[in-house]
ROTI-115169 format. One record per residue (C-alpha): residue number from 0; residue in one letter; x, y, z. Coordinates in pm, 1 decimal, m for minus. Example, Ala and Ser with C-alpha at 12.3 -4.5 7.8 and 13.67 -1.06 7.14 Angstrom:
// ROTI-115169
<num = 0, residuo = a, u = 1230.0, v = m450.0, w = 780.0>
<num = 1, residuo = s, u = 1367.0, v = m106.0, w = 714.0>
This chain:
// ROTI-115169
<num = 0, residuo = x, u = m5.8, v = m3.0, w = 13.8>
<num = 1, residuo = x, u = 288.2, v = 264.6, w = 19.1>
<num = 2, residuo = x, u = 372.3, v = 224.1, w = m294.2>
<num = 3, residuo = x, u = 71.9, v = 352.4, w = m404.0>
<num = 4, residuo = x, u = 76.3, v = 648.4, w = m256.2>
<num = 5, residuo = x, u = 523.9, v = 711.9, w = m369.3>
<num = 6, residuo = x, u = 287.3, v = 681.9, w = m722.3>
<num = 7, residuo = x, u = 361.4, v = 1027.2, w = m910.6>
<num = 8, residuo = x, u = 190.5, v = 1056.9, w = m1222.2>
<num = 9, residuo = x, u = 298.4, v = 1378.7, w = m1486.6>
<num = 10, residuo = x, u = 83.2, v = 1571.8, w = m1594.3>
<num = 11, residuo = x, u = 180.3, v = 1851.2, w = m1912.0>
<num = 12, residuo = x, u = m61.3, v = 2168.2, w = m2018.9>
<num = 13, residuo = x, u = 0.7, v = 2336.9, w = m2366.0>
<num = 14, residuo = x, u = 10.8, v = 2787.2, w = m2396.2>
<num = 15, residuo = x, u = 2.6, v = 2938.4, w = m2607.4>
<num = 16, residuo = x, u = 283.2, v = 3229.0, w = m2547.2>
<num = 17, residuo = x, u = 495.0, v = 3301.4, w = m2233.6>
<num = 18, residuo = x, u = 218.7, v = 3525.3, w = m1941.9>
<num = 19, residuo = x, u = 16.8, v = 3210.8, w = m1974.5>
<num = 20, residuo = x, u = 281.0, v = 2954.0, w = m1857.8>
<num = 21, residuo = x, u = 488.9, v = 3144.3, w = m1608.8>
<num = 22, residuo = x, u = 77.6, v = 3194.1, w = m1447.4>
<num = 23, residuo = x, u = 85.6, v = 2791.1, w = m1454.5>
<num = 24, residuo = x, u = 385.1, v = 2852.4, w = m1291.1>
<num = 25, residuo = x, u = 251.4, v = 3056.3, w = m1060.6>
<num = 26, residuo = x, u = m27.8, v = 2877.9, w = m979.8>
<num = 27, residuo = x, u = 103.6, v = 2557.2, w = m912.9>
<num = 28, residuo = x, u = 342.2, v = 2701.7, w = m710.8>
<num = 29, residuo = x, u = 51.7, v = 2886.6, w = m492.1>
<num = 30, residuo = x, u = m151.5, v = 2516.8, w = m524.7>
<num = 31, residuo = x, u = 112.9, v = 2385.5, w = m293.9>
<num = 32, residuo = x, u = 306.5, v = 2170.8, w = m585.2>
<num = 33, residuo = x, u = 748.9, v = 2149.2, w = m522.4>
<num = 34, residuo = x, u = 923.3, v = 2379.7, w = m763.0>
<num = 35, residuo = x, u = 1144.3, v = 2047.7, w = m818.4>
<num = 36, residuo = x, u = 812.6, v = 1895.1, w = m926.4>
<num = 37, residuo = x, u = 749.0, v = 2193.3, w = m1185.7>
<num = 38, residuo = x, u = 920.4, v = 2157.5, w = m1534.7>
<num = 39, residuo = x, u = 867.0, v = 2431.6, w = m1836.9>
<num = 40, residuo = x, u = 946.8, v = 2284.9, w = m2210.8>
<num = 41, residuo = x, u = 1005.2, v = 2553.8, w = m2500.6>
<num = 42, residuo = x, u = 1127.0, v = 2544.3, w = m2847.2>
<num = 43, residuo = x, u = 1240.7, v = 2904.9, w = m2793.9>
<num = 44, residuo = x, u = 1510.0, v = 2985.4, w = m2504.4>
<num = 45, residuo = x, u = 1357.1, v = 3180.5, w = m2193.9>
<num = 46, residuo = x, u = 1568.3, v = 3397.6, w = m1987.9>
<num = 47, residuo = x, u = 1615.7, v = 3164.1, w = m1671.2>
<num = 48, residuo = x, u = 1380.3, v = 3195.8, w = m1433.6>
<num = 49, residuo = x, u = 1143.2, v = 3406.3, w = m1611.6>
<num = 50, residuo = x, u = 811.2, v = 3156.3, w = m1605.9>
<num = 51, residuo = x, u = 905.9, v = 3241.3, w = m1211.9>
<num = 52, residuo = x, u = 1028.3, v = 2869.7, w = m1148.2>
<num = 53, residuo = x, u = 1316.8, v = 2924.2, w = m871.0>
<num = 54, residuo = x, u = 1690.7, v = 2974.7, w = m939.8>
<num = 55, residuo = x, u = 1840.4, v = 2590.5, w = m1010.1>
<num = 56, residuo = x, u = 2184.6, v = 2568.0, w = m746.0>
<num = 57, residuo = x, u = 2471.0, v = 2383.6, w = m1006.0>
<num = 58, residuo = x, u = 2858.6, v = 2289.9, w = m818.3>
<num = 59, residuo = x, u = 3039.1, v = 2281.2, w = m1227.0>
<num = 60, residuo = x, u = 3299.0, v = 2519.8, w = m1120.4>
<num = 61, residuo = x, u = 3383.0, v = 2281.2, w = m820.0>
<num = 62, residuo = x, u = 3479.4, v = 1987.2, w = m1139.3>
<num = 63, residuo = x, u = 3747.5, v = 2162.2, w = m1243.5>
<num = 64, residuo = x, u = 3899.1, v = 2230.8, w = m971.6>
<num = 65, residuo = x, u = 3872.6, v = 1793.1, w = m894.6>
<num = 66, residuo = x, u = 4033.7, v = 1737.5, w = m1214.3>
<num = 67, residuo = x, u = 4309.2, v = 1988.5, w = m1260.7>
<num = 68, residuo = x, u = 4411.4, v = 1819.3, w = m847.4>
<num = 69, residuo = x, u = 4375.6, v = 1526.4, w = m960.3>
<num = 70, residuo = x, u = 4560.2, v = 1587.3, w = m1254.6>
<num = 71, residuo = x, u = 4793.2, v = 1742.6, w = m1115.7>
<num = 72, residuo = x, u = 4875.2, v = 1436.7, w = m854.8>
<num = 73, residuo = x, u = 4816.7, v = 1195.5, w = m1164.9>
<num = 74, residuo = x, u = 5101.2, v = 1396.1, w = m1376.4>
<num = 75, residuo = x, u = 5365.5, v = 1436.1, w = m1064.1>
<num = 76, residuo = x, u = 5370.6, v = 1102.8, w = m957.8>
<num = 77, residuo = x, u = 5431.1, v = 985.2, w = m1249.4>
<num = 78, residuo = x, u = 5680.5, v = 1228.6, w = m1378.1>
<num = 79, residuo = x, u = 5871.5, v = 1158.1, w = m1035.7>
<num = 80, residuo = x, u = 5796.7, v = 769.3, w = m992.3>
<num = 81, residuo = x, u = 5991.1, v = 697.4, w = m1394.7>
<num = 82, residuo = x, u = 6290.4, v = 936.0, w = m1265.4>
<num = 83, residuo = x, u = 6345.7, v = 737.8, w = m908.6>
<num = 84, residuo = x, u = 6236.3, v = 412.4, w = m1040.0>
<num = 85, residuo = x, u = 6497.4, v = 417.5, w = m1338.5>
<num = 86, residuo = x, u = 6785.9, v = 610.5, w = m1202.3>
<num = 87, residuo = x, u = 6992.7, v = 806.7, w = m1456.9>
<num = 88, residuo = x, u = 7373.9, v = 886.9, w = m1309.8>
<num = 89, residuo = x, u = 7329.0, v = 1230.7, w = m1295.7>
<num = 90, residuo = x, u = 7710.0, v = 1377.5, w = m1251.2>
<num = 91, residuo = x, u = 7556.1, v = 1569.9, w = m952.4>
<num = 92, residuo = x, u = 7261.4, v = 1715.5, w = m1008.8>
<num = 93, residuo = x, u = 6936.9, v = 1636.3, w = m897.8>
<num = 94, residuo = x, u = 6758.8, v = 1356.8, w = m979.7>
<num = 95, residuo = x, u = 6466.5, v = 1549.1, w = m999.6>
<num = 96, residuo = x, u = 6451.7, v = 1880.9, w = m1208.6>
<num = 97, residuo = x, u = 6145.6, v = 2010.7, w = m1245.8>
<num = 98, residuo = x, u = 6234.3, v = 2259.0, w = m1534.9>
<num = 99, residuo = x, u = 6248.6, v = 1889.2, w = m1642.6>
<num = 100, residuo = x, u = 5875.4, v = 1767.7, w = m1506.2>
<num = 101, residuo = x, u = 5725.9, v = 2165.8, w = m1550.2>
<num = 102, residuo = x, u = 5540.9, v = 2045.6, w = m1911.2>
<num = 103, residuo = x, u = 5452.6, v = 1732.4, w = m1814.8>
<num = 104, residuo = x, u = 5263.0, v = 1802.1, w = m1458.5>
<num = 105, residuo = x, u = 5112.3, v = 2155.7, w = m1635.4>
<num = 106, residuo = x, u = 4969.1, v = 1871.1, w = m1924.9>
<num = 107, residuo = x, u = 4834.9, v = 1653.6, w = m1680.5>
<num = 108, residuo = x, u = 4694.3, v = 1958.5, w = m1469.9>
<num = 109, residuo = x, u = 4552.7, v = 2039.0, w = m1771.0>
<num = 110, residuo = x, u = 4364.5, v = 1754.3, w = m1963.3>
<num = 111, residuo = x, u = 4284.2, v = 1704.7, w = m1591.4>
<num = 112, residuo = x, u = 4084.2, v = 1934.0, w = m1608.9>
<num = 113, residuo = x, u = 3909.5, v = 1973.5, w = m1923.1>
<num = 114, residuo = x, u = 3769.9, v = 1650.8, w = m1820.8>
<num = 115, residuo = x, u = 3630.4, v = 1599.9, w = m1538.4>
<num = 116, residuo = x, u = 3436.1, v = 1937.9, w = m1691.6>
<num = 117, residuo = x, u = 3298.1, v = 1754.6, w = m1903.5>
<num = 118, residuo = x, u = 3239.4, v = 1466.1, w = m1708.2>
<num = 119, residuo = x, u = 3100.9, v = 1802.6, w = m1482.4>
<num = 120, residuo = x, u = 2841.9, v = 1943.5, w = m1727.5>
<num = 121, residuo = x, u = 2725.8, v = 1544.6, w = m1779.4>
<num = 122, residuo = x, u = 2650.4, v = 1511.1, w = m1390.3>
<num = 123, residuo = x, u = 2460.4, v = 1862.9, w = m1344.2>
<num = 124, residuo = x, u = 2258.1, v = 1861.9, w = m1683.4>
<num = 125, residuo = x, u = 2080.3, v = 1555.5, w = m1505.4>
<num = 126, residuo = x, u = 2049.0, v = 1349.2, w = m1807.9>
<num = 127, residuo = x, u = 1650.1, v = 1241.7, w = m1823.0>
<num = 128, residuo = x, u = 1568.2, v = 936.3, w = m1592.5>
<num = 129, residuo = x, u = 1315.7, v = 831.5, w = m1891.0>
<num = 130, residuo = x, u = 1039.6, v = 964.8, w = m2100.2>
<num = 131, residuo = x, u = 811.9, v = 1218.0, w = m1975.7>
<num = 132, residuo = x, u = 514.5, v = 1384.7, w = m2158.6>
<num = 133, residuo = x, u = 606.5, v = 1583.8, w = m2488.0>
<num = 134, residuo = x, u = 396.6, v = 1658.3, w = m2736.2>
<num = 135, residuo = x, u = 506.3, v = 1841.7, w = m3045.5>
<num = 136, residuo = x, u = 311.1, v = 2178.7, w = m3064.0>
<num = 137, residuo = x, u = 643.7, v = 2228.8, w = m2812.7>
<num = 138, residuo = x, u = 829.4, v = 2235.3, w = m3147.5>
<num = 139, residuo = x, u = 604.3, v = 2443.2, w = m3372.7>
<num = 140, residuo = x, u = 639.7, v = 2733.1, w = m3031.3>
<num = 141, residuo = x, u = 459.2, v = 2645.5, w = m2743.1>
<num = 142, residuo = x, u = 495.6, v = 2611.7, w = m2377.4>
<num = 143, residuo = x, u = 463.9, v = 2345.7, w = m2214.7>
<num = 144, residuo = x, u = 481.6, v = 2326.7, w = m1804.4>
<num = 145, residuo = x, u = 450.4, v = 1982.0, w = m1675.4>
<num = 146, residuo = x, u = 402.1, v = 1853.9, w = m1350.2>
<num = 147, residuo = x, u = 427.0, v = 1492.2, w = m1131.5>
<num = 148, residuo = x, u = 193.8, v = 1453.9, w = m872.6>
<num = 149, residuo = x, u = 120.2, v = 1180.4, w = m585.0>
<num = 150, residuo = x, u = m181.1, v = 1008.1, w = m718.3>
<num = 151, residuo = x, u = m440.5, v = 1226.1, w = m431.8>
<num = 152, residuo = x, u = m287.3, v = 1563.3, w = m607.4>
<num = 153, residuo = x, u = m413.9, v = 1484.0, w = m1007.0>
<num = 154, residuo = x, u = m727.2, v = 1688.1, w = m973.5>
<num = 155, residuo = x, u = m485.7, v = 1969.0, w = m786.2>
<num = 156, residuo = x, u = m293.6, v = 2008.1, w = m1058.8>
<num = 157, residuo = x, u = m477.2, v = 1986.7, w = m1354.0>
<num = 158, residuo = x, u = m719.1, v = 2252.7, w = m1230.9>
<num = 159, residuo = x, u = m420.5, v = 2473.2, w = m1187.1>
<num = 160, residuo = x, u = m327.7, v = 2377.8, w = m1449.4>
<num = 161, residuo = x, u = m639.9, v = 2488.2, w = m1599.3>
<num = 162, residuo = x, u = m734.6, v = 2804.5, w = m1388.7>
<num = 163, residuo = x, u = m396.1, v = 2968.9, w = m1624.2>
<num = 164, residuo = x, u = m645.3, v = 2869.9, w = m1925.5>
<num = 165, residuo = x, u = m427.8, v = 2686.8, w = m2167.4>
<num = 166, residuo = x, u = m437.2, v = 2490.7, w = m2481.6>
<num = 167, residuo = x, u = m409.4, v = 2159.5, w = m2346.0>
<num = 168, residuo = x, u = m383.2, v = 1937.2, w = m2053.6>
<num = 169, residuo = x, u = m186.9, v = 1619.0, w = m2143.6>
<num = 170, residuo = x, u = m194.9, v = 1315.7, w = m1903.8>
<num = 171, residuo = x, u = m40.3, v = 905.8, w = m2008.6>
<num = 172, residuo = x, u = m385.2, v = 812.4, w = m2173.3>
<num = 173, residuo = x, u = m441.8, v = 1137.2, w = m2380.9>
<num = 174, residuo = x, u = m534.3, v = 1479.9, w = m2291.3>
<num = 175, residuo = x, u = m800.1, v = 1553.0, w = m2039.1>
<num = 176, residuo = x, u = m931.8, v = 1889.2, w = m2192.4>
<num = 177, residuo = x, u = m1190.3, v = 1696.5, w = m2466.8>
<num = 178, residuo = x, u = m1243.7, v = 1409.6, w = m2149.2>
<num = 179, residuo = x, u = m1363.5, v = 1684.6, w = m1947.1>
<num = 180, residuo = x, u = m1519.1, v = 1889.2, w = m2245.0>
<num = 181, residuo = x, u = m1738.8, v = 1580.2, w = m2326.6>
<num = 182, residuo = x, u = m1935.4, v = 1497.5, w = m2047.9>
């Protein structure tokens, strides 16, 4: 029975203009839906916060620093380890000469920073864990507002979305606007 209360359903409302989508986001927030449950879909790039959604925090800046530290450690370990394990008669000069290894350490640091940045972008982009609802009209210029609601809150989500006057409201079963118009 616990899995029954944890089940979530997705609704997707389509709006002709960004103002309708922003109104829907505000109404969903007023209805008590968390910002993590609401997503705005658009084929047009709008600035962050244009629909009233909250600023999302990310930690992308930490990935290059961690990668640079790892690359530096590997570069130092590799060059110093190679020079110590394969001793060469240096005639009184130091076995580990910094001017000779500085280029390898620099390249290792840079390579680590770049690789970790790529991994960070993939991690922070939050690649989808499944295919959500989508409508081809979003590609034609409509703005979609998607909300994940627990089973007992689906009706509240539908009311909040319909109060913003959408063109259509979709669920997994199909259009809810056509169903409500026929009864």
